[in-house]
C-alpha positions, 0 to 999 in steps of 0.5 A, a space after each residue: 615492813 612486816 607481814 602477818 603469817 597469812 602474807 608474804 613481803 612482795 619485794 617488787 610490789 613493796 607491800 605485803 601480799 596474801 599467801 595461798 588460801 588468803 585474800 586481802 581485806 583492807 590492810 590484812 589478809 583473811 582466810 578463804 571461807 569453807 567452800 572457797 580457795 585461792 591457789 596463788 600468792 597475790 592480791 587475788 580473791 578467793 574463788 568458789 570451789 568448782 562443780 562437784 568439789 568442796 573445801 573442808 577448811 578455811 584457808 584452802 588452796 584447793 578443792 578436792 573432788 567429791 566422792 565419785 568425781 575426778 579431776 586429772 592432774 592436767 586440769 587446773 584446780 578451778 576445773 569442775 570435777 566430772 563423774 567417773 562411774 562406768 557400767 557394763 551389762 554384767 556389773 557396775 564399777 567405779 574407778 576411784 582416783 587417788 586422794 591425799 589426806 592430811 598426813 600425805 598418805 595416798 589411798 588408791 581405790 584402783 589398787 583395791 579394785 584390781 585386787 578384788 578383780 583378781 580374787 574374783 578371777 581366782 574364785 571363778 577358776 577354782 569353781 571351774 576346776 572343782 566342777 570339772 573334777 566332780 564331772 570327771 569323778 562322776 564319769 569314772 564312777 559310772 564307768 566302774 559300775 557298768 563293768 
């Protein structure tokens, strides 16, 4: 009753079953190749990453979406990633989804976009105020000259 690090003992099955990211090959469990994944413990096989996603390492349990694509948490890991670009007549924006790296830190492009948008609004308001102040100053100067 021994299992390698890539397998777990299945008490109901009476034999070693492969961990996530591994598939059975003969009497051993072998890591999924790059571009493939397996997200469950069991004797299933590794699955090719869905459209617009890719695994960067062997023994992957999921395939993160490529840049510019997203899969919501409601979708299964086997679901294709869809494009997340939107556009309007004035500018093109991209809503970046949260991504977790190996350290577990979360990088959120949406927060950066919100900060950038807030800065743009602040610059526009300052520009309007400066323009209004210059018009008021010029109006006063013209009135003072005419007196």
